[in-house]
Structure formats: C-alpha cells, structure tokens
C-alpha positions as CSV (number, residue, x, y, z in Angstrom):
1,M,18.1,19.8,8.9
2,S,18.6,16.1,9.7
3,I,16.4,12.9,9.5
4,E,17.1,10.0,11.0
5,T,16.7,6.5,10.4
6,M,16.4,4.1,13.2
7,N,16.5,0.5,13.7
8,P,13.1,-0.9,15.2
9,A,14.2,-4.0,16.9
10,T,16.7,-1.8,18.8
11,G,16.0,1.6,18.5
12,E,19.4,2.6,17.3
13,V,20.1,5.7,15.1
14,I,21.1,3.8,11.6
15,H,21.8,6.9,9.9
16,V,21.6,10.6,9.9
17,Y,20.5,12.6,6.7
18,Q,21.0,15.8,6.0
19,E,17.6,17.3,4.4
20,M,17.7,18.9,0.8
21,S,17.6,22.7,0.6
22,D,15.0,24.6,-1.8
23,Q,17.7,25.2,-4.3
24,E,19.0,21.3,-4.6
25,I,15.1,20.1,-4.2
26,N,14.5,22.9,-7.4
27,Q,17.3,21.4,-9.6
28,I,16.4,18.4,-9.0
29,I,12.9,18.8,-10.2
30,H,14.2,20.5,-13.2
31,A,16.6,17.9,-14.0
32,A,14.0,15.5,-13.5
33,Q,12.0,17.7,-16.6
34,E,14.5,17.7,-19.3
35,A,14.8,13.6,-18.1
36,Y,11.3,13.7,-19.0
37,Q,11.7,15.6,-22.8
38,I,14.4,12.8,-23.6
39,W,12.2,9.7,-22.4
40,R,9.0,10.8,-23.5
41,K,9.8,10.1,-27.1
42,T,11.7,6.8,-26.4
43,D,10.1,3.6,-27.9
44,F,8.7,0.6,-25.7
45,S,11.3,-1.4,-26.8
46,T,13.8,0.7,-25.1
47,R,11.8,1.0,-22.0
48,T,10.6,-2.6,-21.7
49,A,15.0,-3.5,-21.8
50,C,15.5,-1.6,-18.8
51,M,12.3,-2.6,-17.2
52,L,13.0,-6.0,-17.4
53,K,17.1,-5.2,-16.7
54,M,15.7,-3.6,-13.6
55,A,13.8,-6.9,-12.4
56,G,17.3,-9.0,-13.0
57,L,19.1,-6.3,-10.7
58,L,15.8,-6.6,-8.2
59,R,15.6,-10.7,-7.8
60,D,19.7,-10.7,-7.8
61,R,19.7,-8.8,-4.9
62,K,16.9,-9.8,-2.8
63,K,17.9,-10.9,0.1
64,Q,20.1,-7.9,0.4
65,Y,17.5,-5.3,0.1
66,A,15.3,-7.8,2.6
67,K,18.0,-6.9,5.0
68,L,18.1,-3.4,4.3
69,I,13.8,-3.1,4.9
70,A,14.6,-5.0,8.1
71,T,16.9,-3.0,9.2
72,E,15.1,0.2,8.5
73,M,11.3,-0.4,9.4
74,G,11.4,-4.5,10.8
75,K,9.4,-6.6,8.6
76,P,10.8,-10.1,8.4
77,L,13.6,-11.6,6.1
78,T,11.2,-13.8,4.3
79,Q,8.5,-10.9,3.9
80,G,10.9,-9.0,2.7
81,E,11.9,-10.9,-0.1
82,A,8.7,-11.6,-1.0
83,E,8.3,-7.7,-1.3
84,I,11.2,-7.7,-3.7
85,E,10.1,-10.6,-5.7
86,K,6.6,-8.5,-6.2
87,C,8.4,-5.3,-7.3
88,A,10.1,-7.4,-9.8
89,L,7.1,-9.0,-10.9
90,V,5.4,-5.6,-11.8
91,C,8.6,-4.6,-13.4
92,E,7.7,-7.6,-15.9
93,H,4.0,-7.2,-15.7
94,Y,4.5,-3.8,-17.4
95,A,8.0,-4.5,-19.8
96,K,5.2,-6.7,-21.0
97,H,2.0,-5.1,-21.2
98,A,2.5,-1.0,-20.9
99,E,2.4,-0.9,-24.8
100,H,-1.2,-2.8,-25.2
101,Y,-2.6,-0.5,-21.9
102,L,-1.6,2.6,-24.1
103,Q,-3.1,1.3,-27.9
104,P,-4.9,4.3,-29.0
105,K,-8.8,3.6,-28.6
106,I,-10.7,3.8,-31.9
107,I,-14.3,5.4,-31.6
108,E,-16.6,5.3,-34.5
109,T,-18.2,8.9,-35.4
110,E,-19.6,10.8,-38.4
111,L,-15.7,12.3,-39.2
112,R,-13.1,10.3,-40.9
113,K,-11.2,9.2,-37.9
114,S,-11.9,9.6,-34.4
115,F,-9.6,8.1,-31.6
116,V,-8.3,8.5,-28.4
117,T,-4.7,8.8,-27.9
118,Y,-3.0,8.1,-24.1
119,Q,0.0,10.8,-23.6
120,P,2.3,11.2,-20.7
121,M,2.1,14.0,-18.6
122,G,5.1,14.7,-17.4
123,V,6.6,14.5,-13.9
124,I,5.2,13.0,-11.0
125,L,5.7,13.4,-7.3
126,A,4.8,10.1,-4.9
127,I,4.6,10.6,-1.9
128,M,5.2,6.9,-0.4
129,P,5.2,4.9,3.0
130,W,7.7,3.1,5.0
131,N,4.9,0.1,5.4
132,F,6.1,-1.8,2.0
133,P,9.1,0.7,1.1
134,F,10.1,-1.2,-2.3
135,W,6.6,-2.2,-3.8
136,Q,4.5,0.8,-2.7
137,V,7.4,3.3,-5.1
138,Y,7.6,0.7,-7.5
139,R,3.3,0.3,-7.6
140,F,4.0,3.7,-9.1
141,A,6.6,3.7,-10.5
142,A,6.6,1.0,-13.2
143,P,3.5,1.8,-14.9
144,N,4.2,5.3,-14.8
145,I,7.8,4.8,-16.1
146,M,6.5,3.0,-19.1
147,A,4.4,5.4,-19.8
148,G,6.6,7.9,-20.5
149,N,6.8,10.4,-17.2
150,A,9.1,11.0,-15.0
151,A,9.0,10.3,-11.4
152,L,10.1,12.0,-8.3
153,L,10.1,10.2,-4.8
154,K,9.3,11.9,-1.2
155,H,10.0,8.6,0.7
156,A,8.7,8.3,4.3
157,P,11.4,9.4,6.7
158,I,12.3,6.3,8.0
159,S,12.8,4.6,4.7
160,T,15.6,7.2,3.0
161,G,18.1,4.3,2.9
162,T,15.4,2.2,0.5
163,A,14.8,5.3,-1.1
164,L,18.4,6.5,-2.2
165,E,19.0,2.5,-3.6
166,I,15.7,2.8,-5.6
167,E,17.0,5.8,-7.3
168,N,20.3,3.9,-7.5
169,L,18.8,1.1,-9.7
170,F,17.2,3.3,-11.7
171,R,20.5,4.6,-12.7
172,E,21.9,1.1,-13.1
173,A,19.0,-0.3,-14.5
174,G,19.7,2.2,-17.6
175,F,17.2,4.7,-17.8
176,V,17.3,8.3,-18.4
177,E,19.1,9.7,-15.7
178,N,17.4,11.7,-13.0
179,L,14.3,10.3,-15.0
180,F,13.8,8.8,-10.9
181,R,15.2,11.1,-8.4
182,A,14.7,10.6,-4.3
183,L,14.1,13.9,-2.3
184,I,15.4,14.1,1.0
185,I,12.7,16.1,2.9
186,S,10.9,16.1,6.4
187,D,7.0,15.8,5.6
188,E,6.5,19.2,6.1
189,H,8.1,20.6,2.8
190,S,5.6,18.2,0.0
191,D,3.8,21.3,-0.7
192,K,6.9,23.2,-2.1
193,I,7.1,20.3,-4.4
194,I,3.4,20.0,-5.5
195,S,3.2,24.0,-6.0
196,N,6.4,23.5,-8.5
197,P,5.0,24.6,-11.8
198,E,7.7,21.4,-13.1
199,V,5.4,18.9,-11.1
200,T,2.4,18.2,-13.1
201,A,0.6,15.5,-10.1
202,V,0.8,13.7,-7.4
203,T,0.0,10.2,-5.7
204,L,0.0,9.5,-2.1
205,T,-0.6,6.7,-0.2
206,G,-1.0,7.1,3.6
207,S,-3.3,8.3,6.2
208,P,-6.8,9.8,5.9
209,R,-5.3,13.0,7.5
210,A,-2.5,13.3,4.7
211,G,-4.7,12.7,2.0
212,K,-7.0,15.8,2.6
213,I,-3.6,17.6,3.0
214,V,-2.2,16.6,0.2
215,G,-5.3,16.2,-2.1
216,A,-6.4,20.5,-1.1
217,L,-3.0,20.7,-2.0
218,A,-3.0,18.9,-5.3
219,A,-6.5,20.5,-6.2
220,K,-5.2,24.6,-5.4
221,Q,-3.2,23.7,-7.6
222,L,-5.1,22.3,-10.8
223,K,-3.4,19.0,-10.4
224,K,-4.0,15.6,-11.0
225,S,-4.2,13.4,-7.6
226,V,-4.5,9.7,-6.8
227,L,-4.9,8.8,-3.2
228,E,-4.6,5.2,-1.2
229,L,-5.4,6.4,2.0
230,G,-5.9,2.5,4.0
231,G,-8.5,0.9,5.6
232,S,-10.3,-1.0,8.5
233,D,-11.2,-4.4,6.3
234,P,-13.9,-6.5,7.1
235,Y,-13.9,-9.9,7.1
236,I,-17.2,-11.4,6.7
237,I,-17.3,-15.1,7.9
238,L,-20.8,-16.6,7.1
239,K,-22.6,-20.1,9.1
240,D,-21.2,-21.8,5.8
241,A,-18.0,-21.1,5.3
242,D,-14.9,-23.4,5.3
243,L,-13.8,-22.0,8.9
244,Q,-10.2,-23.5,8.9
245,N,-9.6,-21.7,5.5
246,A,-11.4,-18.5,6.7
247,A,-9.3,-18.6,10.1
248,E,-5.8,-19.1,8.1
249,A,-6.6,-16.0,5.7
250,C,-7.4,-14.0,8.7
251,V,-4.5,-14.5,10.3
252,K,-1.8,-14.7,7.6
253,S,-3.8,-11.5,6.5
254,R,-3.5,-9.8,9.6
255,M,-0.1,-11.3,10.9
256,S,1.4,-10.0,7.6
257,N,4.0,-7.4,8.2
258,A,3.5,-6.9,12.1
259,G,-0.3,-5.8,11.1
260,Q,1.2,-3.2,9.5
261,V,-1.0,-3.2,5.8
262,C,-3.7,-1.3,4.7
263,I,-5.7,-4.2,3.3
264,A,-5.4,-6.5,6.3
265,A,-8.1,-8.1,8.0
266,K,-9.2,-5.8,10.5
267,R,-12.3,-6.3,11.6
268,I,-13.5,-9.9,11.3
269,I,-17.6,-10.0,11.5
270,V,-18.9,-13.9,11.8
271,E,-22.2,-14.8,12.0
272,K,-23.0,-15.9,15.7
273,P,-23.6,-19.9,15.2
274,V,-19.9,-20.3,14.1
275,H,-18.8,-17.8,16.2
276,E,-16.9,-19.7,19.3
277,K,-15.5,-22.3,16.9
278,L,-14.1,-19.1,14.7
279,L,-12.3,-17.8,17.8
280,S,-10.8,-20.7,18.7
281,L,-9.4,-21.4,15.6
282,I,-8.0,-17.9,14.7
283,K,-6.1,-18.1,18.5
284,E,-4.9,-21.2,17.9
285,K,-3.4,-19.7,14.7
286,M,-2.4,-16.4,16.1
287,A,-0.5,-18.2,18.7
288,S,2.1,-19.4,16.6
289,Y,3.2,-15.9,15.8
290,K,6.0,-15.5,18.2
291,M,8.1,-12.0,18.1
292,G,11.6,-12.2,17.2
293,N,14.6,-10.5,15.7
294,P,13.3,-9.6,11.8
295,L,17.1,-10.4,10.5
296,E,16.3,-14.0,12.4
297,P,14.9,-16.4,8.9
298,Q,12.3,-18.0,11.2
299,T,10.8,-14.9,12.7
300,M,7.3,-14.6,11.5
301,L,6.4,-10.9,14.2
302,G,8.8,-8.1,13.9
303,P,8.3,-5.3,15.7
304,L,6.2,-2.4,14.7
305,A,8.4,0.7,12.6
306,R,8.4,3.5,15.1
307,K,7.9,4.0,18.9
308,D,5.0,6.0,18.6
309,I,3.1,3.8,15.8
310,R,3.3,0.7,18.6
311,D,2.5,3.3,21.5
312,K,-0.5,4.6,19.1
313,V,-1.9,0.5,18.9
314,H,-1.5,0.3,22.4
315,E,-3.5,3.3,23.2
316,Q,-6.2,1.9,20.4
317,V,-6.1,-1.5,22.5
318,T,-6.5,-0.3,25.8
319,A,-9.2,2.0,25.3
320,S,-11.2,-0.5,23.4
321,V,-10.9,-3.0,26.4
322,A,-12.1,-0.6,28.5
323,K,-15.0,0.2,26.5
324,G,-15.9,-3.4,26.4
325,A,-14.2,-5.4,24.6
326,E,-12.6,-8.9,25.5
327,L,-9.0,-9.3,25.4
328,I,-8.4,-12.5,24.3
329,M,-4.4,-12.7,23.8
330,G,-1.8,-10.2,23.7
331,G,-2.0,-6.3,24.8
332,N,0.6,-5.8,26.5
333,I,4.0,-3.5,25.5
334,P,7.0,-5.9,26.3
335,A,9.8,-5.1,28.1
336,E,12.5,-5.7,26.0
337,K,14.2,-2.9,23.7
338,G,12.5,-2.5,20.6
339,F,9.0,-1.1,19.2
340,Y,7.4,-4.9,19.6
341,Y,4.3,-5.6,19.9
342,P,2.4,-8.7,20.7
343,A,0.1,-10.9,18.4
344,T,-3.5,-9.3,19.7
345,L,-7.3,-10.9,20.2
346,L,-9.8,-9.0,20.8
347,N,-13.5,-10.2,21.1
348,N,-17.3,-8.9,20.9
349,I,-16.1,-5.6,20.0
350,P,-18.7,-3.2,20.8
351,R,-19.3,-0.3,18.3
352,D,-17.9,2.9,19.9
353,T,-14.4,1.5,20.8
354,P,-11.2,2.5,18.1
355,A,-10.9,-1.4,17.4
356,F,-14.2,-0.7,15.6
357,Q,-14.2,2.8,14.4
358,E,-10.8,3.3,13.7
359,E,-7.6,1.7,11.8
360,I,-5.5,-0.4,14.0
361,F,-1.9,-0.5,12.3
362,G,-0.5,-3.4,14.1
363,P,-0.9,-7.0,15.4
364,V,-4.6,-6.9,16.1
365,M,-7.5,-8.7,15.5
366,A,-10.8,-7.8,16.1
367,I,-13.9,-10.5,16.0
368,I,-17.3,-8.9,15.9
369,P,-20.4,-11.4,16.1
370,A,-23.4,-11.0,14.0
371,A,-27.3,-12.1,14.0
372,D,-27.0,-12.4,10.7
373,E,-25.5,-12.3,6.9
374,D,-28.0,-8.8,7.2
375,E,-26.4,-7.9,10.2
376,A,-22.8,-9.0,9.1
377,I,-23.1,-6.8,5.8
378,A,-24.2,-4.1,8.0
379,I,-21.5,-3.8,10.1
380,A,-18.9,-4.2,7.2
381,N,-20.1,-1.1,5.8
382,D,-20.3,0.9,8.8
383,T,-17.0,2.3,8.7
384,P,-15.7,5.2,6.9
385,Y,-13.3,3.8,5.0
386,G,-13.6,1.5,1.7
387,L,-10.8,-0.1,0.6
388,G,-10.8,-3.9,0.6
389,A,-13.0,-6.5,1.9
390,A,-13.5,-10.5,1.8
391,I,-16.4,-12.4,2.6
392,F,-16.2,-16.3,3.2
393,T,-18.9,-18.6,2.2
394,E,-19.6,-22.4,0.9
395,N,-22.3,-21.0,-1.4
396,I,-19.7,-19.1,-4.2
397,A,-22.4,-18.0,-6.2
398,K,-24.1,-16.1,-3.4
399,G,-20.8,-14.6,-1.7
400,E,-19.9,-13.1,-5.4
401,K,-23.2,-11.3,-5.5
402,L,-22.8,-10.1,-2.4
403,A,-19.4,-8.6,-3.1
404,I,-20.8,-7.4,-6.0
405,E,-23.9,-5.7,-5.0
406,K,-23.5,-5.2,-1.5
407,I,-20.0,-4.6,0.2
408,E,-18.8,-0.8,0.1
409,A,-15.0,-1.4,-1.2
410,G,-12.4,-0.7,-3.7
411,T,-11.7,-4.6,-3.5
412,C,-13.7,-7.7,-2.6
413,A,-12.6,-11.2,-2.3
414,V,-14.5,-14.3,-1.9
415,N,-13.1,-16.9,-0.1
416,T,-9.6,-15.6,0.2
417,A,-8.0,-12.5,1.5
418,V,-7.7,-9.3,-0.3
419,A,-4.3,-8.7,-2.1
420,S,-3.0,-6.0,-4.8
421,D,-2.0,-7.9,-7.9
422,P,0.2,-6.1,-10.9
423,R,-2.6,-7.8,-13.5
424,L,-5.9,-5.9,-11.3
425,P,-6.7,-2.2,-10.4
426,F,-6.0,-1.6,-7.1
427,G,-7.8,1.7,-4.8
428,G,-10.4,2.5,-2.5
429,I,-13.4,4.7,-2.1
430,K,-14.9,6.9,0.7
431,G,-12.1,7.5,3.7
432,S,-9.8,5.2,1.7
433,G,-9.1,7.8,-0.7
434,Y,-9.6,7.9,-4.8
435,G,-8.1,6.7,-8.4
436,R,-6.6,3.3,-9.3
437,E,-3.3,2.0,-9.6
438,L,-1.8,-1.1,-11.2
439,S,-3.2,-2.9,-14.5
440,A,-4.8,-0.5,-17.2
441,E,-6.3,1.7,-14.9
442,G,-3.3,2.7,-12.9
443,I,-1.1,3.2,-16.0
444,H,-3.8,5.4,-17.2
445,S,-4.4,7.5,-14.3
446,F,-1.3,9.5,-15.0
447,M,-1.7,9.9,-19.0
448,N,-3.2,13.0,-21.0
449,A,-6.0,10.5,-22.9
450,K,-6.2,13.0,-25.5
451,T,-9.0,13.1,-28.1
452,I,-8.5,13.3,-32.1
453,N,-11.1,14.0,-34.6
454,I,-10.3,14.0,-38.0
455,K,-12.6,15.4,-41.3
C-alpha cells in the first residue's frame, strides 16, 4: 500500500511513499530496543551535547523546514519558522534541565534511607498529528530522549516527509543509531505496534475518537498512555476587560495556522454590555487575514491541510447558520484550487449548533453573548472538552481566582492567549485527554518512579 503527500495549496501530489511491511516494522522496533539499551547507560553530558547540536541544526535549517511544512500541510512560512524555533527551544530546555528534573527524591522514613529514582521505561511510540508536524514531535521526543528512552514516530500520513527529516536530524545530531525512528504506515496499523512487546508505552495527539481507540489498545496491553485530544477552548471576556487586548489575543489565537490549533480561541464568551464593541473589534482584526499561498512571506492565512478537513469545517459552519448562528463574514468555499477557507466570524451562537458543541478545526470564530459573569463561566464549562481556557478582566485578582476555582481546563490564562511552553506542563481533562507533556511533569510521564528502601 502507498501513502501520498499532497500540497494543500494546489491539490497536487508531492510524493508517494511505500508503506512498511510487518517485517520491516518489527525490525525497526527491535533496533530501537537495542539502541535504548545502549542509550539508557549514557550520562547526561553526552545526551546534552547531542540535544544542543540538534537545536543548532534546527535553527540552521529553519527556512528549509518552514518550506517543507508549508508544502506538506499549508502553514505560512513565518509561522513555520516560529514552529522550528520553538523546537530548538524545547531541545535547549531539556538539555539544560533534564538532569535536575530526574534527580532522586529523598523521603524521610524510619529506615536508613528511602528515595524515589526515575528510570527510563524503554521504547515509546508517538502517534502525532500534522498541524504542528515538527513541534508536536519534539514536544514528545526532547524530554523522552533526554530521559534515556527510545522513540518511534508514527506521523500523520500527510507529514511523511517531515517524519523522515526528523529521523535524519536525530542521526546527524549524533544520537545512537535507531534511537529515533519513523514508521511509514497508515493509521490502521498502529495497533500492531502498540501490541509489540518491545514497545512499552504510547502517546497520542489527535481527535477524541483516535484517543479512545489508542487508549483502549494501550490499556488492553497494560501499557501507559498519554493522550492530548484537542479542545473547544472558551475565552471569557468580562465587561471590565481591555477589549483591544482581548480582541487581539482572540483573533491571533484563532487565525494562527488557519485555525488548526488545539488550544485556539474557539468560543468567545462575552458579557452583553461589551458584546457589540468586541464583535466590531474582532471583525476588524479578522478582515486583515487574507488567504494566500503559504510560500509567500506576507501570507497570514494559508489553506487547510486536506480537502476533507476543509469540507468538514464548511459543513459545521453551514449547519450552525442553519440553526440560528449569525454569519458576519466568510463562510464560503473559494473557487480557486487548493483547500482554502476564509476567515469566518459567527455571532450569537445557539447551544445546539456545531459551533457551540464541537471543535471546529479551521479559521472560524464563534461569539457567544452571556448575561453576566456566572453565565459566562457556565457556558465555558458546558463542553465535553477541557484543554485550555482564558479570562480577560482588569481585575487581576478576580481573574486568577476564577481561573483556579471555576474553569474546567488543563490550562487557564488571564489576559493572554493560551500557549504551550517548555517550562510549563501541558495537557487536558475530560474529553481533551489525560497525562501531561513538557516541564518536569512531561519528562516524568514515561519514567519508572522506582522506590528504594534501605534499612
């Protein structure tokens, strides 16, 4: 069976790859297991040197990789370069902090000595999406490789070229041969890898449907999993908020990567006294996001990654309007070739619409008015998701208290957009999955927290 990559700006096939056979897959897994046995014994200075070299390679080839991202999944060049820079930062973060994060933890008991030591688990499978084809991989790989694990990447088929390039980068940076390998397979074959006894755990970033399947497969094999499953993030705009700041944060968050971001501002919940003013500001800012070729430096809004994704977004918009949502701008499929969709603004979203109930993975902003603060919080939490959320208010103390006590999410920001950061743990609750990536929590996710007692 073959796997095609396609340029979403033109609809033209870029490359055709042959899917790996079961024999090839098993050989790669075994080679990764052998590499792990060598790598786990290396010291942190060796790992750090390789990881810092990786960061340098990423920066040196930032423009090259941004072009690859744009060609395979449509992200504008400036956003692609920012993604590569973030990958270099996460490599540097764990090069600097991994040893500290993994220091044994002494616990006082009646024994002579009791402590927890963190030991690598083995070969970890990562099933990664196309929307941040480099960052999602490095968010997983940097901590786990620094911790002494080995990594297998099952990337989204449309990012196959990226997967192979990342594998080459690990080789060039001086890591043990076969420590990081890309598996060229279709989505349907992931179960064979999860069930392989030499694979010890799995992490997935994807849809709730994929998360349920992968989580169940891992549980059946008694293997640990970490799942990041997207969201429908609410941004609450209270009546005392700085509306210029709120509008700027909402639009920048939602329009980034053509709206194909798990933690984008998908539902804007605004108190009624400032509803019309905020709507006007958002409309004005969204109008500046013109569609264009992602390879042009000035482009801010590229195509969606695949035709079926574009069609699904349009279906959700059309269904929302049919159920009473007000279409302010956009909402049409352009005539030109490629999988483009314009910046789309929906207002007064009823509860029974896809724009309220579902995640829309495209450049679609949904505005929901609320009578007061309590109703705004109730609307924000009225979702099966729980990845990120934001609150905008001039009362910082109140914003912090609401973020801590009232909002159901893995991350909650006050007066700024939700963003992932190597220094902070990242992950969700409810239908957005479980487990954490990044920071100390991320590097501990696939470690054996081994308790040692000495009398």
